[in-house]
C-alpha positions as CSV (number, residue, x, y, z in Angstrom):
1,M,281.7,123.7,191.8
2,S,283.3,123.9,195.3
3,L,287.0,123.1,195.9
4,P,287.7,119.9,198.0
5,E,288.6,120.9,201.2
6,E,292.5,120.8,202.1
7,E,294.2,118.3,204.6
8,P,296.0,120.0,206.8
9,L,299.9,120.6,206.3
10,I,302.2,118.7,208.0
11,P,305.4,120.5,209.0
12,R,308.5,119.8,207.2
13,P,311.4,118.7,209.3
14,S,313.8,121.2,209.9
15,I,318.1,121.0,209.8
16,K,317.1,121.1,213.9
17,D,315.2,118.1,213.3
18,V,318.1,116.3,211.7
19,A,320.8,117.8,214.1
20,T,318.4,116.2,216.9
21,A,317.6,112.7,215.6
22,A,321.3,112.1,214.3
23,G,322.8,113.5,217.6
24,V,325.0,116.1,216.3
25,S,325.2,120.2,216.0
26,V,323.2,122.0,213.5
27,G,326.5,123.5,212.3
28,T,327.6,119.9,211.7
29,V,324.5,119.3,209.5
30,S,325.3,122.4,207.8
31,N,328.7,121.1,207.0
32,V,327.2,117.7,205.6
33,L,325.1,119.7,202.9
34,N,327.5,122.6,202.1
35,R,331.4,121.3,203.0
36,P,331.0,117.6,203.4
37,Q,334.7,117.3,203.0
38,L,335.1,118.7,206.8
39,V,332.8,116.0,208.5
40,S,333.9,112.2,209.1
41,E,332.5,109.7,207.0
42,R,330.9,108.0,209.7
43,T,329.4,110.9,210.6
44,R,328.5,112.1,207.1
45,E,326.9,108.5,206.8
46,R,324.8,108.7,209.8
47,V,323.5,112.4,209.2
48,N,322.5,111.7,205.5
49,D,320.6,108.3,206.7
50,V,318.5,110.7,208.9
51,I,318.0,113.0,206.5
52,E,316.8,110.1,204.2
53,Q,314.5,108.8,206.7
54,L,312.9,112.4,207.8
55,G,312.5,113.4,204.0
56,F,314.3,116.4,205.1
57,V,314.5,119.0,202.0
58,R,317.0,122.1,202.3
59,N,315.9,125.8,202.3
60,E,317.7,126.7,198.7
61,S,316.2,130.1,198.8
62,A,317.6,130.9,202.3
63,R,321.1,129.4,201.5
64,Q,321.1,131.5,198.6
65,L,320.1,134.5,201.0
66,R,322.8,134.1,203.3
67,A,325.3,133.7,200.4
68,G,324.5,136.7,198.4
69,S,323.7,134.8,195.1
70,S,322.5,131.5,193.6
71,R,323.5,128.7,190.9
72,A,320.4,129.8,189.0
73,I,320.6,131.9,185.7
74,G,317.6,134.2,184.4
75,L,316.4,133.8,180.8
76,V,313.8,135.5,179.2
77,V,312.7,135.3,175.8
78,I,310.0,137.0,173.6
79,D,307.9,134.0,172.8
80,A,308.2,130.5,174.4
81,A,305.5,129.2,172.1
82,N,308.2,129.8,169.1
83,P,310.5,126.5,168.5
84,F,313.5,128.9,167.9
85,F,313.3,130.3,171.5
86,M,313.0,126.9,172.9
87,D,315.9,125.7,171.1
88,V,317.9,129.0,172.0
89,A,316.9,127.9,175.5
90,R,318.1,124.3,175.0
91,G,321.6,125.7,174.0
92,V,321.7,127.9,177.6
93,E,320.2,125.1,179.5
94,D,322.8,122.9,178.4
95,T,325.8,125.0,178.6
96,V,324.4,126.2,182.6
97,Q,323.8,122.7,183.6
98,E,327.6,121.5,182.3
99,A,328.4,124.6,184.8
100,G,326.6,123.0,187.8
101,G,323.5,125.7,187.4
102,V,319.9,125.7,186.7
103,V,317.9,128.3,184.0
104,L,314.8,130.1,185.1
105,L,312.9,131.0,182.2
106,G,310.9,133.8,181.8
107,N,308.4,134.6,178.9
108,S,307.9,138.0,178.2
109,A,305.2,137.1,175.7
110,G,306.6,140.7,173.7
111,D,305.4,142.4,176.8
112,P,307.9,145.0,178.2
113,R,305.3,145.0,181.5
114,R,306.0,141.3,181.5
115,E,309.6,141.3,180.8
116,R,310.6,144.2,183.4
117,R,308.2,141.9,186.1
118,Y,310.9,138.9,185.2
119,V,314.2,141.6,185.5
120,E,312.5,142.4,189.0
121,L,312.2,138.6,190.1
122,F,315.6,137.7,189.0
123,E,317.0,140.6,191.2
124,E,315.0,139.4,194.2
125,Q,316.3,136.2,193.4
126,R,320.0,137.1,193.5
127,V,320.6,135.0,190.3
128,R,324.2,135.0,189.1
129,G,323.5,136.4,185.9
130,V,320.8,136.9,183.4
131,L,320.3,136.6,179.7
132,I,317.5,138.3,177.7
133,A,316.1,138.7,174.4
134,P,314.2,142.2,174.6
135,S,311.3,142.4,173.6
136,G,311.4,146.2,171.8
137,D,314.4,148.5,170.8
138,A,314.5,149.9,174.0
139,P,316.3,147.4,176.3
140,P,314.5,147.0,179.9
141,D,315.7,149.0,182.8
142,L,318.5,147.1,184.0
143,G,319.5,149.2,187.2
144,G,318.7,146.9,189.7
145,L,320.8,144.1,188.0
146,V,323.9,146.5,187.5
147,R,323.6,147.8,191.2
148,L,323.7,144.2,192.5
149,G,326.5,143.3,190.4
150,I,324.7,140.7,188.3
151,P,326.1,140.4,184.7
152,V,323.8,140.6,181.7
153,V,324.1,139.1,177.7
154,F,321.6,140.2,175.2
155,L,320.5,137.3,172.6
156,D,319.0,138.0,169.2
157,R,319.6,141.6,169.5
158,H,322.1,144.1,169.9
159,P,320.7,147.5,171.4
160,N,322.4,150.6,170.6
161,G,325.1,151.9,173.1
162,S,324.6,148.5,175.3
163,P,327.3,148.2,177.6
164,F,326.5,144.3,177.9
165,S,327.8,141.6,175.6
166,T,325.6,140.3,172.7
167,V,325.1,137.6,170.6
168,D,322.9,137.7,167.6
169,L,322.6,137.1,163.8
170,D,322.9,139.3,160.5
171,D,319.4,140.1,159.8
172,V,319.9,141.9,157.0
173,A,322.2,139.5,155.3
174,G,319.7,136.9,155.8
175,G,316.8,139.1,154.2
176,R,318.9,139.8,151.4
177,A,319.8,136.2,150.7
178,A,315.9,135.2,151.3
179,V,315.1,137.8,148.5
180,E,318.0,137.3,146.0
181,H,317.3,133.5,145.6
182,L,313.8,134.3,144.7
183,L,314.8,136.6,142.4
184,D,317.2,134.3,140.8
185,R,314.4,132.0,140.5
186,G,312.5,134.5,138.3
187,H,310.2,135.7,140.7
188,R,309.8,139.7,140.1
189,R,306.4,140.1,141.9
190,L,307.6,139.7,145.5
191,A,306.2,140.3,149.1
192,F,307.5,140.5,152.9
193,V,305.5,139.4,155.3
194,G,306.1,139.7,159.1
195,G,305.7,141.9,161.9
196,P,305.2,144.0,164.2
197,S,307.6,146.4,163.2
198,T,308.9,147.3,166.5
199,L,311.0,144.2,166.3
200,T,314.5,145.0,165.2
201,Q,314.7,141.6,163.5
202,V,311.6,142.3,161.7
203,R,313.2,145.5,160.2
204,D,316.2,144.4,159.5
205,R,314.9,141.1,157.6
206,R,312.7,143.7,155.8
207,R,315.7,146.0,155.0
208,G,317.8,143.1,153.7
209,A,315.0,142.0,151.5
210,E,314.4,145.9,150.1
211,D,318.4,145.8,149.4
212,A,318.3,142.9,147.3
213,V,315.1,144.4,145.5
214,S,317.2,147.7,144.9
215,A,320.0,145.9,143.4
216,Q,318.0,143.9,141.2
217,L,316.3,147.0,139.7
218,H,319.9,148.2,138.6
219,G,319.9,145.2,136.0
220,H,316.0,144.9,135.6
221,G,314.0,147.4,136.9
222,D,311.0,145.2,136.9
223,A,311.0,143.7,140.3
224,T,308.7,145.0,143.4
225,L,308.3,144.2,146.8
226,L,304.9,144.3,148.7
227,A,305.2,144.6,152.5
228,V,302.7,143.0,154.4
229,S,302.9,144.0,158.2
230,T,301.3,141.2,161.0
231,R,300.5,141.6,164.1
232,S,302.8,138.9,165.6
233,L,304.9,136.8,164.4
234,T,302.5,133.4,164.6
235,F,301.0,130.7,162.5
236,R,297.8,132.4,162.7
237,A,299.5,135.6,161.5
238,G,300.6,134.1,158.3
239,R,297.3,132.3,157.6
240,E,295.7,135.9,157.8
241,A,298.2,137.1,155.2
242,A,297.6,134.3,152.9
243,E,293.8,135.2,153.1
244,D,294.6,139.2,152.4
245,L,297.3,138.0,149.5
246,V,294.5,135.7,147.8
247,A,292.1,138.1,148.0
248,G,293.9,140.8,145.6
249,P,293.8,140.7,142.0
250,Q,295.3,137.6,140.3
251,D,297.8,139.6,137.9
252,A,299.1,141.6,141.4
253,R,299.4,138.6,143.8
254,P,303.0,137.8,144.4
255,T,304.6,134.7,143.0
256,G,307.5,135.0,145.8
257,V,306.9,135.3,149.6
258,F,309.6,136.1,152.3
259,A,308.2,135.5,155.6
260,A,309.7,136.9,158.7
261,N,310.0,133.5,160.5
262,D,309.2,129.8,159.9
263,L,305.7,130.1,161.9
264,V,304.5,132.8,159.6
265,A,305.6,130.9,156.7
266,L,304.0,128.0,157.2
267,G,300.6,129.8,157.9
268,L,301.3,131.0,154.8
269,L,302.0,127.6,153.0
270,Q,298.7,126.2,154.6
271,G,296.7,129.2,153.5
272,F,297.9,129.0,150.0
273,L,297.3,125.6,149.8
274,T,293.4,125.8,151.1
275,H,292.9,127.9,148.6
276,G,294.4,125.8,145.3
277,L,297.3,127.5,145.2
278,L,300.1,125.3,144.4
279,V,303.7,125.5,146.3
280,P,305.9,126.7,144.6
281,D,304.5,126.6,141.1
282,D,302.0,129.6,141.6
283,V,303.9,131.0,144.7
284,A,306.9,130.3,146.2
285,I,307.8,130.9,150.2
286,V,310.9,131.4,152.0
287,G,311.0,131.6,155.7
288,Y,313.4,132.3,158.6
289,D,314.9,130.3,161.7
290,D,314.7,127.2,160.0
291,I,313.0,125.2,162.9
292,D,312.4,121.6,162.6
293,F,309.3,122.2,161.6
294,A,310.2,123.4,158.0
295,A,312.0,120.7,156.8
296,A,309.1,118.1,158.3
297,A,306.4,120.4,156.4
298,A,303.8,119.5,153.9
299,V,305.8,121.4,151.4
300,P,309.5,121.4,152.8
301,L,310.1,125.1,153.5
302,S,313.1,127.0,152.2
303,S,314.3,128.8,155.2
304,V,317.4,131.1,156.2
305,R,319.0,129.2,158.9
306,Q,320.0,130.5,162.3
307,P,322.4,128.7,164.6
308,R,319.8,128.5,167.3
309,E,321.1,126.3,169.9
310,L,324.8,127.6,169.0
311,L,323.3,131.3,169.8
312,G,322.1,130.4,173.3
313,R,325.0,128.0,174.2
314,R,327.5,131.2,173.3
315,G,325.4,133.7,174.9
316,A,325.8,131.6,178.4
317,E,329.3,131.4,177.6
318,L,329.3,135.0,177.4
319,L,327.9,135.4,180.4
320,F,329.8,132.9,182.6
321,D,332.6,134.8,181.5
322,A,331.4,138.1,182.4
323,I,330.5,136.2,186.1
324,R,334.0,135.2,186.5
325,R,335.4,138.5,185.5
326,R,333.0,140.0,188.5
327,E,334.1,137.3,191.1
328,S,337.6,137.8,190.4
329,G,337.6,141.6,190.3
330,E,338.6,141.8,186.8
331,P,337.0,144.7,184.6
332,A,334.2,144.0,182.2
333,Q,335.1,143.2,179.1
334,P,331.8,143.2,176.6
335,Q,332.1,140.9,173.9
336,H,329.7,141.1,170.5
337,V,329.2,137.9,168.7
338,R,327.3,138.2,165.4
339,F,326.4,134.8,163.4
340,Q,326.4,134.6,159.4
341,P,323.1,133.2,158.3
342,E,322.8,130.2,156.0
343,L,320.2,129.7,152.9
344,V,318.5,126.0,153.2
345,V,316.7,125.6,149.8
346,R,314.1,122.9,149.6
347,R,311.1,122.4,147.6
348,S,308.7,125.6,148.7
349,S,310.9,127.6,146.6
350,S,312.4,125.6,144.1
351,S,310.4,123.1,141.9
């Protein structure tokens, strides 16, 4: 199958074309676009009429190169398909738009190489600042951004020794709260499902789960926690984990499962229901993030709530503070904001 022939491109009108048609200088057109207060109302109207007639579109990229920076903020997330990160992005976008800027979104898909390419793209675009949810423990090489004086804020992560501001959640406390809830409901055969372990959030949530079981051991001694690692934090990974758990001996099957995020939890839920298990009667499930789909599931999902949009909004506010300090010559003052999780109990873990 051949592609249709392309029509010849029609040259776009230039700023010189606008100036000629309006009978003014190029500098006057530039002032109308960038400093309209310097031009008389009559001249502004004439130039704007010509701009509309010719369909002139300003070359924003060229303007940004001349100015050395842009109105854009770069944002890199680990998984653009995950509603959690889209809610974070919405909080970032709302804050940036309120300040008159725009957001350039990059999806690293958990790949450090893709992450690095987006960082390099933001360097080339001379964005005003970058928000990034790192794909691994080691943050990407941000030397280029630092040399250009472009501020950075980390989202959903606090890399050790980072000189940048960060916004994250106490995931250890969140994992502990989820498993304490299952223990309080009488469950003693427990499982933590999620991965990969290269993600700090996964490790912290598992550590919180282990802490809760260890604390219970001092009083009961009969609680166990099975760790089931997944290749990703997706719905499909949850379905596959459910298959593995159901295939095991019934008397060893966990009666309470804590998933590292809601997508995995929803996959587990569907997998268990497909095999005829009742939730929560046969197996209780607690997820993490409290995305909108959690409450709307066939069996409403208990989940550890993160303030997703607030996390994004606060990250953008810290970035604008760093930008203001840089542009005014003030010394950098990194800030670290940590939100506390909230367990939302629904029917998946409480009959």
